[in-house]
N, CA and C atoms as a LAMMPS dump frame, in Angstrom:
ITEM: TIMESTEP
0
ITEM: NUMBER OF ATOMS
96
ITEM: BOX BOUNDS ff ff ff
-5.0000000000000000e+02 5.0000000000000000e+02
-5.0000000000000000e+02 5.0000000000000000e+02
-5.0000000000000000e+02 5.0000000000000000e+02
ITEM: ATOMS id mol type element x y z
1 1 1 N -444.657 43.924 34.051
2 1 2 C -444.367 44.611 32.791
3 1 3 C -445.61 44.589 31.903
4 2 1 N -445.949 45.726 31.367
5 2 2 C -447.155 45.8 30.545
6 2 3 C -446.802 45.716 29.065
7 3 1 N -447.655 45.034 28.329
8 3 2 C -447.428 44.856 26.897
9 3 3 C -447.467 46.2 26.168
10 4 1 N -448.382 47.07 26.587
11 4 2 C -448.508 48.377 25.95
12 4 3 C -447.224 49.177 26.056
13 5 1 N -446.567 49.083 27.211
14 5 2 C -445.329 49.823 27.418
15 5 3 C -444.253 49.331 26.458
16 6 1 N -444.159 48.019 26.286
17 6 2 C -443.163 47.43 25.382
18 6 3 C -443.41 47.876 23.946
19 7 1 N -444.669 47.855 23.531
20 7 2 C -445.01 48.274 22.166
21 7 3 C -444.646 49.746 21.975
22 8 1 N -444.965 50.564 22.977
23 8 2 C -444.678 51.995 22.877
24 8 3 C -443.18 52.216 22.721
25 9 1 N -442.379 51.465 23.509
26 9 2 C -440.923 51.609 23.426
27 9 3 C -440.422 51.246 22.037
28 10 1 N -440.974 50.183 21.467
29 10 2 C -440.552 49.758 20.121
30 10 3 C -440.911 50.805 19.083
31 11 1 N -442.116 51.353 19.186
32 11 2 C -442.553 52.372 18.228
33 11 3 C -441.639 53.587 18.32
34 12 1 N -441.339 54.023 19.542
35 12 2 C -440.459 55.176 19.729
36 12 3 C -439.092 54.899 19.126
37 13 1 N -438.592 53.684 19.325
38 13 2 C -437.282 53.326 18.778
39 13 3 C -437.316 53.346 17.252
40 14 1 N -438.373 52.787 16.668
41 14 2 C -438.491 52.754 15.205
42 14 3 C -438.565 54.179 14.66
43 15 1 N -439.384 55.016 15.285
44 15 2 C -439.515 56.405 14.842
45 15 3 C -438.171 57.11 14.971
46 16 1 N -437.496 56.884 16.088
47 16 2 C -436.191 57.508 16.301
48 16 3 C -435.192 57.078 15.245
49 17 1 N -435.169 55.779 14.932
50 17 2 C -434.254 55.28 13.907
51 17 3 C -434.576 55.91 12.56
52 18 1 N -435.855 56.004 12.242
53 18 2 C -436.255 56.584 10.964
54 18 3 C -435.86 58.048 10.881
55 19 1 N -436.059 58.798 11.961
56 19 2 C -435.693 60.211 11.972
57 19 3 C -434.196 60.367 11.79
58 20 1 N -433.422 59.518 12.461
59 20 2 C -431.969 59.593 12.351
60 20 3 C -431.53 59.275 10.927
61 21 1 N -432.119 58.253 10.334
62 21 2 C -431.769 57.865 8.966
63 21 3 C -432.129 58.979 7.995
64 22 1 N -433.302 59.564 8.168
65 22 2 C -433.732 60.659 7.305
66 22 3 C -432.771 61.827 7.43
67 23 1 N -432.368 62.143 8.65
68 23 2 C -431.449 63.248 8.901
69 23 3 C -430.111 62.988 8.234
70 24 1 N -429.607 61.757 8.342
71 24 2 C -428.328 61.389 7.739
72 24 3 C -428.413 61.486 6.222
73 25 1 N -429.49 60.984 5.651
74 25 2 C -429.662 61.055 4.197
75 25 3 C -429.777 62.497 3.737
76 26 1 N -430.446 63.32 4.524
77 26 2 C -430.605 64.727 4.19
78 26 3 C -429.236 65.404 4.13
79 27 1 N -428.394 65.146 5.125
80 27 2 C -427.049 65.722 5.14
81 27 3 C -426.249 65.249 3.932
82 28 1 N -426.424 63.976 3.581
83 28 2 C -425.704 63.415 2.433
84 28 3 C -426.154 64.106 1.147
85 29 1 N -427.454 64.346 1.032
86 29 2 C -428.004 64.998 -0.158
87 29 3 C -427.484 66.426 -0.284
88 30 1 N -427.375 67.105 0.856
89 30 2 C -426.922 68.497 0.847
90 30 3 C -425.411 68.599 0.757
91 31 1 N -424.724 67.482 0.95
92 31 2 C -423.27 67.481 0.873
93 31 3 C -422.629 68.157 2.072
94 32 1 N -423.3 68.087 3.218
95 32 2 C -422.765 68.718 4.431
96 32 3 C -421.761 67.778 5.082
């Protein structure tokens, strides 16, 4: 197992979580 791969997976997960949170907040703001 490579350390770089683990870091990449974590970054992708963090970015994904942030995008999902932003999307949810956006829907809340628009009242959808």
